[in-house]
All heavy atoms as a GROMACS GRO file, in nm:
protein
  526
    1ILE      N    1  -1.870  -1.132  -1.596
    1ILE     CA    2  -1.731  -1.097  -1.566
    1ILE      C    3  -1.726  -0.948  -1.537
    1ILE      O    4  -1.789  -0.868  -1.605
    1ILE     CB    5  -1.638  -1.133  -1.682
    1ILE    CG1    6  -1.635  -1.286  -1.699
    1ILE    CG2    7  -1.498  -1.081  -1.658
    1ILE    CD1    8  -1.551  -1.334  -1.813
    2SER      N    9  -1.647  -0.914  -1.437
    2SER     CA   10  -1.628  -0.774  -1.398
    2SER      C   11  -1.482  -0.737  -1.420
    2SER      O   12  -1.392  -0.813  -1.383
    2SER     CB   13  -1.667  -0.759  -1.252
    2SER     OG   14  -1.627  -0.636  -1.201
    3PHE      N   15  -1.456  -0.621  -1.480
    3PHE     CA   16  -1.321  -0.576  -1.510
    3PHE      C   17  -1.284  -0.458  -1.421
    3PHE      O   18  -1.368  -0.373  -1.392
    3PHE     CB   19  -1.311  -0.532  -1.656
    3PHE     CG   20  -1.338  -0.643  -1.753
    3PHE    CD1   21  -1.467  -0.666  -1.800
    3PHE    CD2   22  -1.236  -0.724  -1.797
    3PHE    CE1   23  -1.493  -0.768  -1.889
    3PHE    CE2   24  -1.261  -0.826  -1.887
    3PHE     CZ   25  -1.390  -0.849  -1.933
    4SER      N   26  -1.158  -0.453  -1.378
    4SER     CA   27  -1.110  -0.342  -1.297
    4SER      C   28  -0.962  -0.322  -1.320
    4SER      O   29  -0.893  -0.412  -1.369
    4SER     CB   30  -1.136  -0.367  -1.147
    4SER     OG   31  -1.064  -0.482  -1.105
    5THR      N   32  -0.913  -0.202  -1.288
    5THR     CA   33  -0.770  -0.176  -1.295
    5THR      C   34  -0.711  -0.201  -1.158
    5THR      O   35  -0.767  -0.160  -1.056
    5THR     CB   36  -0.740  -0.031  -1.339
    5THR    OG1   37  -0.805   0.058  -1.250
    5THR    CG2   38  -0.788  -0.005  -1.479
    6SER      N   39  -0.600  -0.272  -1.155
    6SER     CA   40  -0.537  -0.300  -1.026
    6SER      C   41  -0.413  -0.214  -1.004
    6SER      O   42  -0.369  -0.196  -0.892
    6SER     CB   43  -0.503  -0.448  -1.013
    6SER     OG   44  -0.418  -0.490  -1.118
    7ASN      N   45  -0.356  -0.161  -1.114
    7ASN     CA   46  -0.237  -0.078  -1.102
    7ASN      C   47  -0.218  -0.003  -1.233
    7ASN      O   48  -0.238  -0.059  -1.340
    7ASN     CB   49  -0.115  -0.164  -1.071
    7ASN     CG   50   0.004  -0.083  -1.026
    7ASN    OD1   51  -0.008   0.035  -0.999
    7ASN    ND2   52   0.119  -0.145  -1.020
    8THR      N   53  -0.178   0.122  -1.224
    8THR     CA   54  -0.149   0.202  -1.343
    8THR      C   55  -0.018   0.276  -1.321
    8THR      O   56   0.004   0.333  -1.215
    8THR     CB   57  -0.263   0.304  -1.368
    8THR    OG1   58  -0.385   0.235  -1.382
    8THR    CG2   59  -0.236   0.385  -1.493
    9PHE      N   60   0.070   0.271  -1.422
    9PHE     CA   61   0.196   0.343  -1.414
    9PHE      C   62   0.213   0.425  -1.540
    9PHE      O   63   0.202   0.371  -1.650
    9PHE     CB   64   0.315   0.248  -1.399
    9PHE     CG   65   0.445   0.321  -1.391
    9PHE    CD1   66   0.485   0.378  -1.272
    9PHE    CD2   67   0.526   0.333  -1.502
    9PHE    CE1   68   0.605   0.447  -1.265
    9PHE    CE2   69   0.644   0.402  -1.495
    9PHE     CZ   70   0.684   0.458  -1.377
   10PRO      N   71   0.241   0.550  -1.532
   10PRO     CA   72   0.239   0.633  -1.413
   10PRO      C   73   0.095   0.655  -1.364
   10PRO      O   74  -0.001   0.632  -1.436
   10PRO     CB   75   0.302   0.764  -1.458
   10PRO     CG   76   0.277   0.770  -1.604
   10PRO     CD   77   0.273   0.628  -1.653
   11VAL      N   78   0.084   0.702  -1.242
   11VAL     CA   79  -0.046   0.720  -1.178
   11VAL      C   80  -0.134   0.818  -1.256
   11VAL      O   81  -0.257   0.807  -1.251
   11VAL     CB   82  -0.027   0.768  -1.032
   11VAL    CG1   83  -0.159   0.789  -0.963
   11VAL    CG2   84   0.057   0.666  -0.956
   12GLU      N   85  -0.075   0.910  -1.330
   12GLU     CA   86  -0.153   1.005  -1.409
   12GLU      C   87  -0.243   0.935  -1.511
   12GLU      O   88  -0.340   0.991  -1.560
   12GLU     CB   89  -0.062   1.104  -1.483
   12GLU     CG   90   0.018   1.196  -1.394
   12GLU     CD   91   0.147   1.131  -1.342
   12GLU    OE1   92   0.195   1.032  -1.402
   12GLU    OE2   93   0.197   1.179  -1.241
   13GLY      N   94  -0.211   0.810  -1.544
   13GLY     CA   95  -0.291   0.734  -1.638
   13GLY      C   96  -0.432   0.710  -1.590
   13GLY      O   97  -0.523   0.685  -1.670
   14LEU      N   98  -0.455   0.719  -1.460
   14LEU     CA   99  -0.591   0.702  -1.407
   14LEU      C  100  -0.684   0.810  -1.458
   14LEU      O  101  -0.805   0.788  -1.470
   14LEU     CB  102  -0.588   0.703  -1.254
   14LEU     CG  103  -0.518   0.585  -1.186
   14LEU    CD1  104  -0.507   0.608  -1.036
   14LEU    CD2  105  -0.591   0.456  -1.216
   15ASN      N  106  -0.630   0.929  -1.488
   15ASN     CA  107  -0.712   1.040  -1.537
   15ASN      C  108  -0.724   1.042  -1.689
   15ASN      O  109  -0.804   1.117  -1.743
   15ASN     CB  110  -0.653   1.174  -1.490
   15ASN     CG  111  -0.649   1.183  -1.340
   15ASN    OD1  112  -0.734   1.128  -1.271
   15ASN    ND2  113  -0.548   1.250  -1.289
   16VAL      N  114  -0.644   0.961  -1.758
   16VAL     CA  115  -0.640   0.966  -1.903
   16VAL      C  116  -0.721   0.852  -1.966
   16VAL      O  117  -0.772   0.865  -2.076
   16VAL     CB  118  -0.493   0.960  -1.952
   16VAL    CG1  119  -0.484   0.959  -2.103
   16VAL    CG2  120  -0.414   1.076  -1.895
   17PHE      N  121  -0.734   0.739  -1.896
   17PHE     CA  122  -0.804   0.623  -1.948
   17PHE      C  123  -0.922   0.588  -1.857
   17PHE      O  124  -0.916   0.607  -1.736
   17PHE     CB  125  -0.712   0.501  -1.954
   17PHE     CG  126  -0.595   0.519  -2.046
   17PHE    CD1  127  -0.472   0.557  -1.996
   17PHE    CD2  128  -0.608   0.499  -2.182
   17PHE    CE1  129  -0.363   0.574  -2.079
   17PHE    CE2  130  -0.500   0.517  -2.267
   17PHE     CZ  131  -0.378   0.554  -2.215
   18SER      N  132  -1.029   0.537  -1.919
   18SER     CA  133  -1.141   0.484  -1.840
   18SER      C  134  -1.164   0.340  -1.884
   18SER      O  135  -1.141   0.304  -2.000
   18SER     CB  136  -1.266   0.568  -1.860
   18SER     OG  137  -1.316   0.551  -1.990
   19LEU      N  138  -1.210   0.258  -1.791
   19LEU     CA  139  -1.235   0.117  -1.817
   19LEU      C  140  -1.380   0.087  -1.783
   19LEU      O  141  -1.425   0.114  -1.671
   19LEU     CB  142  -1.142   0.031  -1.731
   19LEU     CG  143  -1.162  -0.120  -1.740
   19LEU    CD1  144  -1.123  -0.172  -1.877
   19LEU    CD2  145  -1.081  -0.189  -1.632
   20ASN      N  146  -1.454   0.032  -1.880
   20ASN     CA  147  -1.592  -0.008  -1.856
   20ASN      C  148  -1.588  -0.140  -1.779
   20ASN      O  149  -1.535  -0.240  -1.828
   20ASN     CB  150  -1.665  -0.027  -1.989
   20ASN     CG  151  -1.811  -0.060  -1.972
   20ASN    OD1  152  -1.848  -0.143  -1.891
   20ASN    ND2  153  -1.893   0.005  -2.051
   21SER      N  154  -1.640  -0.141  -1.658
   21SER     CA  155  -1.630  -0.259  -1.571
   21SER      C  156  -1.714  -0.376  -1.621
   21SER      O  157  -1.689  -0.489  -1.582
   21SER     CB  158  -1.670  -0.222  -1.428
   21SER     OG  159  -1.805  -0.181  -1.424
   22GLN      N  160  -1.812  -0.350  -1.708
   22GLN     CA  161  -1.897  -0.458  -1.759
   22GLN      C  162  -1.842  -0.521  -1.888
   22GLN      O  163  -1.849  -0.642  -1.905
   22GLN     CB  164  -2.039  -0.406  -1.785
   22GLN     CG  165  -2.106  -0.349  -1.662
   22GLN     CD  166  -2.122  -0.454  -1.552
   22GLN    OE1  167  -2.166  -0.564  -1.578
   22GLN    NE2  168  -2.083  -0.419  -1.431
   23THR      N  169  -1.787  -0.438  -1.976
   23THR     CA  170  -1.741  -0.489  -2.106
   23THR      C  171  -1.589  -0.502  -2.116
   23THR      O  172  -1.540  -0.570  -2.205
   23THR     CB  173  -1.788  -0.396  -2.219
   23THR    OG1  174  -1.725  -0.268  -2.203
   23THR    CG2  175  -1.940  -0.381  -2.218
   24GLY      N  176  -1.515  -0.431  -2.033
   24GLY     CA  177  -1.369  -0.432  -2.041
   24GLY      C  178  -1.316  -0.333  -2.143
   24GLY      O  179  -1.195  -0.327  -2.167
   25GLU      N  180  -1.403  -0.254  -2.205
   25GLU     CA  181  -1.361  -0.157  -2.306
   25GLU      C  182  -1.286  -0.041  -2.241
   25GLU      O  183  -1.333   0.017  -2.144
   25GLU     CB  184  -1.483  -0.105  -2.380
   25GLU     CG  185  -1.450  -0.002  -2.486
   25GLU     CD  186  -1.574   0.051  -2.553
   25GLU    OE1  187  -1.658   0.114  -2.484
   25GLU    OE2  188  -1.586   0.029  -2.675
   26MET      N  189  -1.169  -0.008  -2.298
   26MET     CA  190  -1.091   0.106  -2.251
   26MET      C  191  -1.109   0.221  -2.348
   26MET      O  192  -1.112   0.201  -2.469
   26MET     CB  193  -0.943   0.069  -2.243
   26MET     CG  194  -0.911  -0.029  -2.135
   26MET     SD  195  -0.734  -0.059  -2.125
   26MET     CE  196  -0.680   0.100  -2.067
   27ARG      N  197  -1.118   0.342  -2.293
   27ARG     CA  198  -1.132   0.464  -2.374
   27ARG      C  199  -1.041   0.572  -2.319
   27ARG      O  200  -1.012   0.576  -2.200
   27ARG     CB  201  -1.274   0.514  -2.373
   27ARG     CG  202  -1.369   0.426  -2.448
   27ARG     CD  203  -1.505   0.490  -2.455
   27ARG     NE  204  -1.591   0.410  -2.538
   27ARG     CZ  205  -1.644   0.452  -2.651
   27ARG    NH1  206  -1.621   0.573  -2.695
   27ARG    NH2  207  -1.723   0.373  -2.721
   28LEU      N  208  -1.002   0.663  -2.408
   28LEU     CA  209  -0.929   0.782  -2.366
   28LEU      C  210  -1.027   0.883  -2.311
   28LEU      O  211  -1.133   0.905  -2.367
   28LEU     CB  212  -0.856   0.846  -2.484
   28LEU     CG  213  -0.725   0.782  -2.527
   28LEU    CD1  214  -0.676   0.848  -2.654
   28LEU    CD2  215  -0.622   0.793  -2.418
   29THR      N  216  -0.990   0.946  -2.200
   29THR     CA  217  -1.073   1.052  -2.144
   29THR      C  218  -1.000   1.186  -2.147
   29THR      O  219  -1.056   1.288  -2.109
   29THR     CB  220  -1.113   1.021  -1.998
   29THR    OG1  221  -0.994   1.005  -1.920
   29THR    CG2  222  -1.196   0.895  -1.991
   30GLY      N  223  -0.875   1.185  -2.191
   30GLY     CA  224  -0.796   1.307  -2.199
   30GLY      C  225  -0.696   1.296  -2.312
   30GLY      O  226  -0.688   1.194  -2.380
   31ALA      N  227  -0.620   1.399  -2.331
   31ALA     CA  228  -0.520   1.402  -2.438
   31ALA      C  229  -0.391   1.335  -2.394
   31ALA      O  230  -0.354   1.339  -2.277
   31ALA     CB  231  -0.492   1.547  -2.478
   32LEU      N  232  -0.324   1.271  -2.489
   32LEU     CA  233  -0.194   1.212  -2.464
   32LEU      C  234  -0.087   1.305  -2.519
   32LEU      O  235  -0.104   1.361  -2.627
   32LEU     CB  236  -0.182   1.076  -2.532
   32LEU     CG  237  -0.282   0.970  -2.489
   32LEU    CD1  238  -0.260   0.842  -2.570
   32LEU    CD2  239  -0.270   0.941  -2.341
   33ASP      N  240   0.022   1.322  -2.445
   33ASP     CA  241   0.131   1.409  -2.489
   33ASP      C  242   0.262   1.335  -2.471
   33ASP      O  243   0.299   1.298  -2.360
   33ASP     CB  244   0.131   1.539  -2.409
   33ASP     CG  245   0.229   1.641  -2.463
   33ASP    OD1  246   0.300   1.611  -2.561
   33ASP    OD2  247   0.232   1.752  -2.408
   34PHE      N  248   0.332   1.312  -2.581
   34PHE     CA  249   0.459   1.240  -2.580
   34PHE      C  250   0.562   1.308  -2.490
   34PHE      O  251   0.641   1.241  -2.425
   34PHE     CB  252   0.512   1.228  -2.723
   34PHE     CG  253   0.645   1.159  -2.732
   34PHE    CD1  254   0.651   1.021  -2.730
   34PHE    CD2  255   0.762   1.231  -2.744
   34PHE    CE1  256   0.774   0.955  -2.740
   34PHE    CE2  257   0.885   1.168  -2.754
   34PHE     CZ  258   0.890   1.029  -2.751
   35GLU      N  259   0.560   1.442  -2.487
   35GLU     CA  260   0.658   1.513  -2.405
   35GLU      C  261   0.634   1.490  -2.256
   35GLU      O  262   0.727   1.500  -2.177
   35GLU     CB  263   0.655   1.663  -2.436
   35GLU     CG  264   0.732   1.702  -2.561
   35GLU     CD  265   0.661   1.667  -2.690
   35GLU    OE1  266   0.536   1.657  -2.689
   35GLU    OE2  267   0.729   1.648  -2.792
   36ASP      N  268   0.512   1.462  -2.215
   36ASP     CA  269   0.481   1.437  -2.074
   36ASP      C  270   0.507   1.292  -2.034
   36ASP      O  271   0.577   1.265  -1.938
   36ASP     CB  272   0.336   1.473  -2.041
   36ASP     CG  273   0.310   1.622  -2.052
   36ASP    OD1  274   0.406   1.700  -2.038
   36ASP    OD2  275   0.194   1.659  -2.074
   37VAL      N  276   0.450   1.199  -2.109
   37VAL     CA  277   0.461   1.057  -2.077
   37VAL      C  278   0.479   0.980  -2.207
   37VAL      O  279   0.403   0.998  -2.301
   37VAL     CB  280   0.334   1.006  -2.003
   37VAL    CG1  281   0.346   0.859  -1.972
   37VAL    CG2  282   0.309   1.086  -1.876
   38HIS      N  283   0.580   0.893  -2.213
   38HIS     CA  284   0.610   0.815  -2.333
   38HIS      C  285   0.526   0.688  -2.342
   38HIS      O  286   0.500   0.640  -2.452
   38HIS     CB  287   0.758   0.780  -2.341
   38HIS     CG  288   0.847   0.900  -2.344
   38HIS    ND1  289   0.848   0.988  -2.450
   38HIS    CD2  290   0.937   0.947  -2.255
   38HIS    CE1  291   0.936   1.084  -2.426
   38HIS    NE2  292   0.991   1.063  -2.308
   39SER      N  293   0.491   0.630  -2.227
   39SER     CA  294   0.411   0.508  -2.228
   39SER      C  295   0.336   0.492  -2.096
   39SER      O  296   0.375   0.548  -1.994
   39SER     CB  297   0.498   0.385  -2.254
   39SER     OG  298   0.584   0.361  -2.144
   40TYR      N  299   0.228   0.415  -2.103
   40TYR     CA  300   0.146   0.383  -1.986
   40TYR      C  301   0.138   0.232  -1.973
   40TYR      O  302   0.128   0.161  -2.074
   40TYR     CB  303   0.003   0.437  -2.002
   40TYR     CG  304  -0.006   0.587  -2.007
   40TYR    CD1  305   0.002   0.655  -2.128
   40TYR    CD2  306  -0.025   0.660  -1.891
   40TYR    CE1  307  -0.008   0.793  -2.133
   40TYR    CE2  308  -0.035   0.799  -1.896
   40TYR     CZ  309  -0.027   0.863  -2.017
   40TYR     OH  310  -0.037   1.000  -2.022
   41GLU      N  311   0.142   0.182  -1.850
   41GLU     CA  312   0.121   0.041  -1.823
   41GLU      C  313   0.001   0.030  -1.730
   41GLU      O  314  -0.001   0.090  -1.623
   41GLU     CB  315   0.243  -0.023  -1.757
   41GLU     CG  316   0.360  -0.037  -1.848
   41GLU     CD  317   0.475  -0.115  -1.785
   41GLU    OE1  318   0.455  -0.177  -1.678
   41GLU    OE2  319   0.583  -0.113  -1.843
   42ILE      N  320  -0.099  -0.046  -1.773
   42ILE     CA  321  -0.223  -0.058  -1.697
   42ILE      C  322  -0.248  -0.205  -1.669
   42ILE      O  323  -0.256  -0.286  -1.764
   42ILE     CB  324  -0.341   0.003  -1.775
   42ILE    CG1  325  -0.308   0.147  -1.814
   42ILE    CG2  326  -0.470  -0.005  -1.695
   42ILE    CD1  327  -0.392   0.201  -1.927
   43GLN      N  328  -0.257  -0.242  -1.543
   43GLN     CA  329  -0.289  -0.378  -1.504
   43GLN      C  330  -0.441  -0.392  -1.498
   43GLN      O  331  -0.508  -0.317  -1.428
   43GLN     CB  332  -0.229  -0.410  -1.366
   43GLN     CG  333  -0.079  -0.404  -1.360
   43GLN     CD  334  -0.013  -0.522  -1.430
   43GLN    OE1  335  -0.071  -0.629  -1.441
   43GLN    NE2  336   0.107  -0.500  -1.479
   44ILE      N  337  -0.496  -0.489  -1.571
   44ILE     CA  338  -0.639  -0.514  -1.575
   44ILE      C  339  -0.666  -0.649  -1.509
   44ILE      O  340  -0.595  -0.746  -1.534
   44ILE     CB  341  -0.692  -0.518  -1.721
   44ILE    CG1  342  -0.652  -0.392  -1.797
   44ILE    CG2  343  -0.842  -0.542  -1.723
   44ILE    CD1  344  -0.720  -0.267  -1.750
   45GLU      N  345  -0.770  -0.653  -1.426
   45GLU     CA  346  -0.811  -0.778  -1.363
   45GLU      C  347  -0.955  -0.808  -1.402
   45GLU      O  348  -1.041  -0.720  -1.398
   45GLU     CB  349  -0.800  -0.768  -1.211
   45GLU     CG  350  -0.832  -0.898  -1.142
   45GLU     CD  351  -0.802  -0.894  -0.994
   45GLU    OE1  352  -0.776  -0.785  -0.940
   45GLU    OE2  353  -0.804  -1.001  -0.933
   46ALA      N  354  -0.980  -0.932  -1.442
   46ALA     CA  355  -1.115  -0.978  -1.476
   46ALA      C  356  -1.155  -1.084  -1.373
   46ALA      O  357  -1.081  -1.177  -1.348
   46ALA     CB  358  -1.118  -1.036  -1.616
   47THR      N  359  -1.274  -1.065  -1.313
   47THR     CA  360  -1.322  -1.156  -1.210
   47THR      C  361  -1.462  -1.204  -1.248
   47THR      O  362  -1.547  -1.123  -1.284
   47THR     CB  363  -1.328  -1.085  -1.073
   47THR    OG1  364  -1.199  -1.028  -1.046
   47THR    CG2  365  -1.364  -1.181  -0.962
   48ASP      N  366  -1.483  -1.338  -1.238
   48ASP     CA  367  -1.618  -1.388  -1.267
   48ASP      C  368  -1.702  -1.390  -1.140
   48ASP      O  369  -1.655  -1.357  -1.032
   48ASP     CB  370  -1.612  -1.526  -1.335
   48ASP     CG  371  -1.563  -1.637  -1.244
   48ASP    OD1  372  -1.549  -1.616  -1.122
   48ASP    OD2  373  -1.539  -1.747  -1.296
   49LYS      N  374  -1.827  -1.429  -1.155
   49LYS     CA  375  -1.920  -1.428  -1.042
   49LYS      C  376  -1.947  -1.569  -0.990
   49LYS      O  377  -2.052  -1.596  -0.932
   49LYS     CB  378  -2.050  -1.359  -1.083
   49LYS     CG  379  -2.028  -1.211  -1.112
   49LYS     CD  380  -2.152  -1.146  -1.168
   49LYS     CE  381  -2.135  -0.999  -1.190
   49LYS     NZ  382  -2.024  -0.955  -1.267
   50GLY      N  383  -1.853  -1.658  -1.010
   50GLY     CA  384  -1.868  -1.795  -0.963
   50GLY      C  385  -1.843  -1.808  -0.814
   50GLY      O  386  -1.809  -1.712  -0.745
   51THR      N  387  -1.862  -1.931  -0.764
   51THR     CA  388  -1.835  -1.958  -0.623
   51THR      C  389  -1.733  -2.071  -0.617
   51THR      O  390  -1.767  -2.184  -0.651
   51THR     CB  391  -1.964  -2.001  -0.551
   51THR    OG1  392  -2.063  -1.902  -0.570
   51THR    CG2  393  -1.940  -2.021  -0.404
   52PRO      N  394  -1.612  -2.048  -0.581
   52PRO     CA  395  -1.551  -1.917  -0.551
   52PRO      C  396  -1.522  -1.841  -0.680
   52PRO      O  397  -1.505  -1.900  -0.786
   52PRO     CB  398  -1.420  -1.955  -0.482
   52PRO     CG  399  -1.383  -2.086  -0.543
   52PRO     CD  400  -1.515  -2.157  -0.569
   53PRO      N  401  -1.517  -1.707  -0.672
   53PRO     CA  402  -1.487  -1.628  -0.792
   53PRO      C  403  -1.344  -1.652  -0.839
   53PRO      O  404  -1.252  -1.659  -0.760
   53PRO     CB  405  -1.508  -1.484  -0.747
   53PRO     CG  406  -1.513  -1.487  -0.600
   53PRO     CD  407  -1.542  -1.626  -0.556
   54LEU      N  408  -1.329  -1.667  -0.970
   54LEU     CA  409  -1.197  -1.683  -1.030
   54LEU      C  410  -1.160  -1.553  -1.100
   54LEU      O  411  -1.246  -1.478  -1.144
   54LEU     CB  412  -1.199  -1.797  -1.131
   54LEU     CG  413  -1.236  -1.935  -1.075
   54LEU    CD1  414  -1.246  -2.036  -1.188
   54LEU    CD2  415  -1.136  -1.979  -0.971
   55SER      N  416  -1.031  -1.527  -1.107
   55SER     CA  417  -0.987  -1.403  -1.172
   55SER      C  418  -0.864  -1.428  -1.257
   55SER      O  419  -0.791  -1.526  -1.238
   55SER     CB  420  -0.956  -1.295  -1.067
   55SER     OG  421  -0.848  -1.335  -0.986
   56GLY      N  422  -0.845  -1.340  -1.351
   56GLY     CA  423  -0.728  -1.341  -1.437
   56GLY      C  424  -0.682  -1.198  -1.454
   56GLY      O  425  -0.755  -1.104  -1.424
   57HIS      N  426  -0.560  -1.180  -1.499
   57HIS     CA  427  -0.510  -1.044  -1.516
   57HIS      C  428  -0.423  -1.035  -1.641
   57HIS      O  429  -0.374  -1.136  -1.692
   57HIS     CB  430  -0.432  -0.999  -1.392
   57HIS     CG  431  -0.308  -1.080  -1.369
   57HIS    ND1  432  -0.309  -1.200  -1.305
   57HIS    CD2  433  -0.180  -1.056  -1.403
   57HIS    CE1  434  -0.186  -1.249  -1.300
   57HIS    NE2  435  -0.105  -1.163  -1.359
   58CYS      N  436  -0.407  -0.913  -1.689
   58CYS     CA  437  -0.319  -0.886  -1.801
   58CYS      C  438  -0.265  -0.744  -1.787
   58CYS      O  439  -0.313  -0.666  -1.706
   58CYS     CB  440  -0.391  -0.903  -1.935
   58CYS     SG  441  -0.512  -0.775  -1.969
   59LYS      N  442  -0.163  -0.716  -1.866
   59LYS     CA  443  -0.104  -0.582  -1.867
   59LYS      C  444  -0.126  -0.522  -2.004
   59LYS      O  445  -0.097  -0.584  -2.106
   59LYS     CB  446   0.045  -0.589  -1.835
   59LYS     CG  447   0.114  -0.455  -1.844
   59LYS     CD  448   0.258  -0.459  -1.795
   59LYS     CE  449   0.344  -0.553  -1.874
   59LYS     NZ  450   0.487  -0.544  -1.837
   60VAL      N  451  -0.180  -0.401  -2.008
   60VAL     CA  452  -0.199  -0.327  -2.133
   60VAL      C  453  -0.092  -0.218  -2.136
   60VAL      O  454  -0.080  -0.139  -2.042
   60VAL     CB  455  -0.340  -0.263  -2.139
   60VAL    CG1  456  -0.354  -0.178  -2.264
   60VAL    CG2  457  -0.446  -0.371  -2.133
   61VAL      N  458  -0.014  -0.215  -2.242
   61VAL     CA  459   0.090  -0.113  -2.258
   61VAL      C  460   0.051  -0.023  -2.374
   61VAL      O  461   0.024  -0.069  -2.485
   61VAL     CB  462   0.228  -0.178  -2.287
   61VAL    CG1  463   0.334  -0.070  -2.308
   61VAL    CG2  464   0.268  -0.270  -2.172
   62VAL      N  465   0.043   0.107  -2.346
   62VAL     CA  466   0.012   0.206  -2.449
   62VAL      C  467   0.136   0.291  -2.470
   62VAL      O  468   0.182   0.358  -2.379
   62VAL     CB  469  -0.108   0.296  -2.404
   62VAL    CG1  470  -0.136   0.402  -2.509
   62VAL    CG2  471  -0.229   0.211  -2.377
   63GLU      N  472   0.192   0.286  -2.591
   63GLU     CA  473   0.308   0.367  -2.625
   63GLU      C  474   0.260   0.489  -2.701
   63GLU      O  475   0.185   0.477  -2.797
   63GLU     CB  476   0.406   0.287  -2.710
   63GLU     CG  477   0.471   0.174  -2.634
   63GLU     CD  478   0.577   0.103  -2.718
   63GLU    OE1  479   0.628   0.162  -2.815
   63GLU    OE2  480   0.606  -0.012  -2.685
   64VAL      N  481   0.304   0.606  -2.656
   64VAL     CA  482   0.264   0.732  -2.719
   64VAL      C  483   0.371   0.771  -2.819
   64VAL      O  484   0.489   0.778  -2.786
   64VAL     CB  485   0.246   0.842  -2.611
   64VAL    CG1  486   0.202   0.972  -2.675
   64VAL    CG2  487   0.148   0.797  -2.503
   65LEU      N  488   0.329   0.795  -2.943
   65LEU     CA  489   0.421   0.837  -3.048
   65LEU      C  490   0.415   0.988  -3.063
   65LEU      O  491   0.309   1.048  -3.050
   65LEU     CB  492   0.385   0.771  -3.180
   65LEU     CG  493   0.386   0.619  -3.180
   65LEU    CD1  494   0.342   0.567  -3.316
   65LEU    CD2  495   0.521   0.564  -3.143
   66ASP      N  496   0.528   1.048  -3.094
   66ASP     CA  497   0.535   1.192  -3.116
   66ASP      C  498   0.513   1.220  -3.264
   66ASP      O  499   0.602   1.199  -3.346
   66ASP     CB  500   0.670   1.246  -3.069
   66ASP     CG  501   0.673   1.397  -3.065
   66ASP    OD1  502   0.570   1.459  -3.094
   66ASP    OD2  503   0.779   1.453  -3.032
   67VAL      N  504   0.394   1.263  -3.298
   67VAL     CA  505   0.362   1.286  -3.440
   67VAL      C  506   0.428   1.412  -3.494
   67VAL      O  507   0.433   1.430  -3.616
   67VAL     CB  508   0.209   1.292  -3.462
   67VAL    CG1  509   0.146   1.161  -3.427
   67VAL    CG2  510   0.147   1.404  -3.383
   68ASN      N  511   0.481   1.499  -3.409
   68ASN     CA  512   0.546   1.621  -3.456
   68ASN      C  513   0.682   1.594  -3.518
   68ASN      O  514   0.731   1.674  -3.597
   68ASN     CB  515   0.561   1.721  -3.341
   68ASN     CG  516   0.429   1.767  -3.289
   68ASN    OD1  517   0.330   1.766  -3.361
   68ASN    ND2  518   0.424   1.806  -3.163
   69ASP      N  519   0.745   1.483  -3.481
   69ASP     CA  520   0.877   1.450  -3.534
   69ASP      C  521   0.858   1.370  -3.659
   69ASP      O  522   0.914   1.293  -3.708
   69ASP     CB  523   0.962   1.378  -3.430
   69ASP     CG  524   0.996   1.472  -3.314
   69ASP    OD1  525   0.989   1.593  -3.332
   69ASP    OD2  526   1.029   1.422  -3.207
   0.00000   0.00000   0.00000
């Protein structure tokens, strides 16, 4: 199975999260700041290597909490 992002909102999320295409593991690559963005929505698509290839998708929502308050 191969994993990929099909859409990220806001677009800045592309620079903050990374997705391992082999395992589907998501990691932070930058700092999150509540004052800049309150939440991220990332569309993930998983595709198998069958003939024909089948795919599924899901939405990952990351809500950023303001720890200063």
